[in-house]
TORTIRO-370485 format. One record per atom (N, C-alpha, C, O, CB): chain; x, y, z; residue number from 1; atom name. Coordinates in steps of 0.05 Angstrom, whole numbers, plus 5000, padded with zeros to 4 digits. Last residue first. Glycine has a CB too. Layout:
<recs>
 cadena    X    Y    Z num atomo
      A    X    Y    Z NUM    CA
...
</recs>
This chain:
<recs>
 cadena    X    Y    Z num atomo
      A 9175 1142 2155  66     N
      A 9163 1134 2127  66    CA
      A 9134 1152 2123  66     C
      A 9121 1149 2102  66     O
      A 9156 1097 2126  66    CB
      A 9239 1144 2181  65     N
      A 9209 1145 2183  65    CA
      A 9198 1140 2155  65     C
      A 9212 1136 2135  65     O
      A 9199 1173 2195  65    CB
      A 9298 1176 2208  64     N
      A 9285 1154 2193  64    CA
      A 9254 1159 2197  64     C
      A 9245 1175 2213  64     O
      A 9295 1125 2205  64    CB
      A 9340 1227 2197  63     N
      A 9318 1220 2209  63    CA
      A 9303 1199 2196  63     C
      A 9296 1203 2173  63     O
      A 9303 1241 2211  63    CB
      A 9406 1254 2206  62     N
      A 9390 1238 2191  62    CA
      A 9365 1227 2208  62     C
      A 9368 1220 2232  62     O
      A 9408 1215 2181  62    CB
      A 9419 1320 2215  61     N
      A 9415 1294 2226  61    CA
      A 9397 1280 2208  61     C
      A 9377 1290 2198  61     O
      A 9405 1295 2253  61    CB
      A 9472 1362 2188  60     N
      A 9444 1353 2188  60    CA
      A 9440 1327 2200  60     C
      A 9459 1311 2197  60     O
      A 9434 1352 2161  60    CB
      A 9513 1417 2184  59     N
      A 9510 1389 2195  59    CA
      A 9481 1383 2199  59     C
      A 9467 1399 2212  59     O
      A 9526 1385 2222  59    CB
      A 9553 1457 2144  58     N
      A 9522 1448 2152  58    CA
      A 9524 1420 2163  58     C
      A 9537 1403 2151  58     O
      A 9501 1447 2126  58    CB
      A 9600 1505 2144  57     N
      A 9596 1479 2153  57    CA
      A 9566 1477 2157  57     C
      A 9554 1494 2170  57     O
      A 9613 1473 2179  57    CB
      A 9643 1547 2109  56     N
      A 9614 1542 2115  56    CA
      A 9609 1514 2119  56     C
      A 9614 1498 2100  56     O
      A 9596 1551 2094  56    CB
      A 9703 1582 2132  55     N
      A 9688 1556 2118  55    CA
      A 9660 1559 2128  55     C
      A 9654 1569 2149  55     O
      A 9701 1524 2127  55    CB
      A 9732 1625 2150  54     N
      A 9711 1629 2134  54    CA
      A 9694 1607 2123  54     C
      A 9676 1610 2107  54     O
      A 9720 1643 2116  54    CB
      A 9790 1585 2162  53     N
      A 9777 1614 2163  53    CA
      A 9754 1618 2145  53     C
      A 9759 1614 2121  53     O
      A 9797 1635 2156  53    CB
      A 9780 1514 2158  52     N
      A 9796 1542 2154  52    CA
      A 9778 1565 2160  52     C
      A 9754 1562 2161  52     O
      A 9808 1545 2124  52    CB
      A 9787 1450 2183  51     N
      A 9769 1472 2177  51    CA
      A 9790 1496 2173  51     C
      A 9812 1496 2183  51     O
      A 9746 1477 2201  51    CB
      A 9811 1389 2155  50     N
      A 9816 1415 2171  50    CA
      A 9798 1437 2163  50     C
      A 9794 1442 2139  50     O
      A 9845 1425 2169  50    CB
      A 9803 1324 2151  49     N
      A 9791 1348 2138  49    CA
      A 9792 1371 2159  49     C
      A 9775 1373 2177  49     O
      A 9761 1342 2128  49    CB
      A 9814 1276 2180  48     N
      A 9836 1293 2165  48    CA
      A 9827 1318 2150  48     C
      A 9843 1330 2137  48     O
      A 9850 1276 2144  48    CB
      A 9764 1262 2199  47     N
      A 9787 1263 2216  47    CA
      A 9807 1281 2204  47     C
      A 9817 1299 2217  47     O
      A 9798 1237 2221  47    CB
      A 9727 1257 2156  46     N
      A 9723 1276 2179  46    CA
      A 9747 1281 2195  46     C
      A 9751 1304 2204  46     O
      A 9701 1267 2197  46    CB
      A 9730 1216 2118  45     N
      A 9747 1241 2114  45    CA
      A 9745 1258 2138  45     C
      A 9764 1274 2141  45     O
      A 9738 1257 2089  45    CB
      A 9691 1181 2128  44     N
      A 9718 1171 2127  44    CA
      A 9738 1192 2126  44     C
      A 9761 1187 2133  44     O
      A 9722 1155 2104  44    CB
      A 9645 1208 2121  43     N
      A 9652 1201 2148  43    CA
      A 9681 1192 2147  43     C
      A 9694 1197 2167  43     O
      A 9633 1179 2161  43    CB
      A 9652 1254 2066  42     N
      A 9645 1228 2073  42    CA
      A 9659 1225 2105  42     C
      A 9679 1237 2112  42     O
      A 9657 1205 2048  42    CB
      A 9624 1316 2058  41     N
      A 9647 1305 2066  41    CA
      A 9640 1277 2079  41     C
      A 9626 1275 2099  41     O
      A 9662 1324 2085  41    CB
      A 9592 1350 2005  40     N
      A 9590 1332 2025  40    CA
      A 9615 1318 2032  40     C
      A 9629 1307 2014  40     O
      A 9572 1314 2017  40    CB
      A 9602 1419 1994  39     N
      A 9607 1393 1985  39    CA
      A 9605 1374 2009  39     C
      A 9616 1380 2030  39     O
      A 9634 1392 1970  39    CB
      A 9592 1472 2011  38     N
      A 9573 1461 1990  38    CA
      A 9580 1433 1983  38     C
      A 9566 1423 1965  38     O
      A 9571 1478 1965  38    CB
      A 9629 1479 2052  37     N
      A 9627 1495 2029  37    CA
      A 9616 1481 2005  37     C
      A 9627 1479 1983  37     O
      A 9654 1506 2023  37    CB
      A 9615 1413 2075  36     N
      A 9635 1436 2078  36    CA
      A 9637 1451 2055  36     C
      A 9646 1440 2036  36     O
      A 9661 1429 2085  36    CB
      A 9568 1377 2108  35     N
      A 9573 1391 2086  35    CA
      A 9593 1414 2089  35     C
      A 9588 1433 2104  35     O
      A 9549 1400 2077  35    CB
      A 9556 1317 2140  34     N
      A 9569 1341 2141  34    CA
      A 9576 1352 2114  34     C
      A 9587 1338 2097  34     O
      A 9593 1338 2157  34    CB
      A 9503 1280 2172  33     N
      A 9514 1286 2147  33    CA
      A 9529 1314 2148  33     C
      A 9516 1333 2156  33     O
      A 9493 1286 2125  33    CB
      A 9490 1232 2223  32     N
      A 9493 1258 2215  32    CA
      A 9506 1261 2187  32     C
      A 9521 1242 2180  32     O
      A 9508 1273 2236  32    CB
      A 9475 1197 2275  31     N
      A 9474 1193 2245  31    CA
      A 9469 1222 2233  31     C
      A 9447 1233 2232  31     O
      A 9449 1173 2236  31    CB
      A 9524 1197 2324  30     N
      A 9497 1203 2315  30    CA
      A 9495 1200 2283  30     C
      A 9515 1201 2269  30     O
      A 9488 1233 2324  30    CB
      A 9574 1190 2343  29     N
      A 9556 1162 2343  29    CA
      A 9529 1171 2329  29     C
      A 9512 1153 2324  29     O
      A 9549 1150 2376  29    CB
      A 9580 1253 2365  28     N
      A 9592 1229 2359  28    CA
      A 9575 1207 2360  28     C
      A 9559 1206 2379  28     O
      A 9613 1224 2375  28    CB
      A 9563 1303 2381  27     N
      A 9548 1288 2360  27    CA
      A 9561 1260 2351  27     C
      A 9552 1248 2332  27     O
      A 9546 1305 2337  27    CB
      A 9581 1344 2413  26     N
      A 9571 1323 2425  26    CA
      A 9552 1305 2404  26     C
      A 9530 1296 2410  26     O
      A 9556 1333 2451  26    CB
      A 9610 1385 2390  25     N
      A 9580 1387 2389  25    CA
      A 9568 1366 2403  25     C
      A 9544 1368 2406  25     O
      A 9569 1387 2362  25    CB
      A 9661 1367 2397  24     N
      A 9653 1390 2414  24    CA
      A 9622 1392 2412  24     C
      A 9610 1401 2432  24     O
      A 9668 1417 2405  24    CB
      A 9660 1325 2358  23     N
      A 9660 1319 2385  23    CA
      A 9653 1342 2402  23     C
      A 9639 1338 2421  23     O
      A 9685 1308 2394  23    CB
      A 9653 1355 2311  22     N
      A 9634 1336 2316  22    CA
      A 9636 1328 2346  22     C
      A 9615 1326 2359  22     O
      A 9639 1312 2298  22    CB
      A 9703 1383 2310  21     N
      A 9678 1396 2315  21    CA
      A 9656 1379 2321  21     C
      A 9639 1388 2337  21     O
      A 9671 1410 2293  21    CB
      A 9736 1339 2304  20     N
      A 9740 1352 2331  20    CA
      A 9712 1368 2333  20     C
      A 9699 1367 2354  20     O
      A 9770 1373 2333  20    CB
      A 9721 1323 2251  19     N
      A 9718 1305 2274  19    CA
      A 9720 1320 2302  19     C
      A 9705 1312 2320  19     O
      A 9740 1282 2272  19    CB
      A 9738 1367 2223  18     N
      A 9711 1363 2224  18    CA
      A 9702 1343 2247  18     C
      A 9681 1344 2259  18     O
      A 9702 1355 2198  18    CB
      A 9789 1400 2263  17     N
      A 9783 1381 2242  17    CA
      A 9747 1382 2245  17     C
      A 9735 1394 2262  17     O
      A 9800 1347 2248  17    CB
      A 9824 1455 2283  16     N
      A 9801 1441 2287  16    CA
      A 9793 1428 2260  16     C
      A 9791 1440 2239  16     O
      A 9779 1460 2298  16    CB
      A 9867 1494 2296  15     N
      A 9873 1467 2287  15    CA
      A 9851 1446 2290  15     C
      A 9856 1424 2299  15     O
      A 9896 1459 2301  15    CB
      A 9847 1541 2315  14     N
      A 9857 1541 2284  14    CA
      A 9863 1514 2277  14     C
      A 9863 1509 2253  14     O
      A 9884 1557 2279  14    CB
      A 9782 1535 2352  13     N
      A 9812 1534 2350  13    CA
      A 9823 1530 2320  13     C
      A 9810 1518 2302  13     O
      A 9822 1510 2368  13    CB
      A 9728 1580 2330  12     N
      A 9739 1553 2336  12    CA
      A 9768 1556 2338  12     C
      A 9780 1575 2327  12     O
      A 9731 1532 2316  12    CB
      A 9668 1614 2336  11     N
      A 9696 1617 2335  11    CA
      A 9708 1589 2346  11     C
      A 9700 1577 2366  11     O
      A 9705 1643 2354  11    CB
      A 9615 1620 2287  10     N
      A 9626 1607 2312  10    CA
      A 9656 1609 2314  10     C
      A 9669 1605 2294  10     O
      A 9619 1577 2313  10    CB
      A 9556 1645 2262   9     N
      A 9584 1647 2263   9    CA
      A 9596 1638 2287   9     C
      A 9589 1648 2308   9     O
      A 9590 1672 2258   9    CB
      A 9506 1600 2236   8     N
      A 9517 1617 2255   8    CA
      A 9545 1621 2257   8     C
      A 9559 1601 2252   8     O
      A 9509 1609 2279   8    CB
      A 9492 1563 2197   7     N
      A 9483 1590 2193   7    CA
      A 9492 1611 2215   7     C
      A 9488 1635 2212   7     O
      A 9453 1590 2191   7    CB
      A 9518 1517 2211   6     N
      A 9488 1517 2209   6    CA
      A 9478 1546 2209   6     C
      A 9457 1552 2221   6     O
      A 9474 1501 2233   6    CB
      A 9570 1556 2222   5     N
      A 9563 1527 2229   5    CA
      A 9534 1529 2229   5     C
      A 9524 1544 2246   5     O
      A 9576 1515 2258   5    CB
      A 9624 1589 2196   4     N
      A 9599 1589 2198   4    CA
      A 9588 1560 2200   4     C
      A 9594 1542 2184   4     O
      A 9589 1603 2176   4    CB
      A 9682 1606 2234   3     N
      A 9671 1589 2214   3    CA
      A 9641 1590 2219   3     C
      A 9633 1593 2242   3     O
      A 9684 1558 2215   3    CB
      A 9742 1637 2250   2     N
      A 9713 1641 2252   2    CA
      A 9702 1623 2226   2     C
      A 9711 1626 2203   2     O
      A 9703 1675 2252   2    CB
      A 9794 1620 2297   1     N
      A 9785 1625 2273   1    CA
      A 9755 1626 2269   1     C
      A 9742 1616 2287   1     O
      A 9796 1606 2257   1    CB
</recs>
């Protein structure tokens, strides 16, 4: 299936969850926020949230500082 990730069209397996995507992108344990189709997806929902054809995913890194 094709999904837009941070503005780029990517091909993913049809049974891909947000959690799986994060693993594939080597972002486990990083401070990130995930937005799916303009809605923030809480970390507690990453495992059960399945991606679908045409979804738009934005992943941003939290950066500390002042």
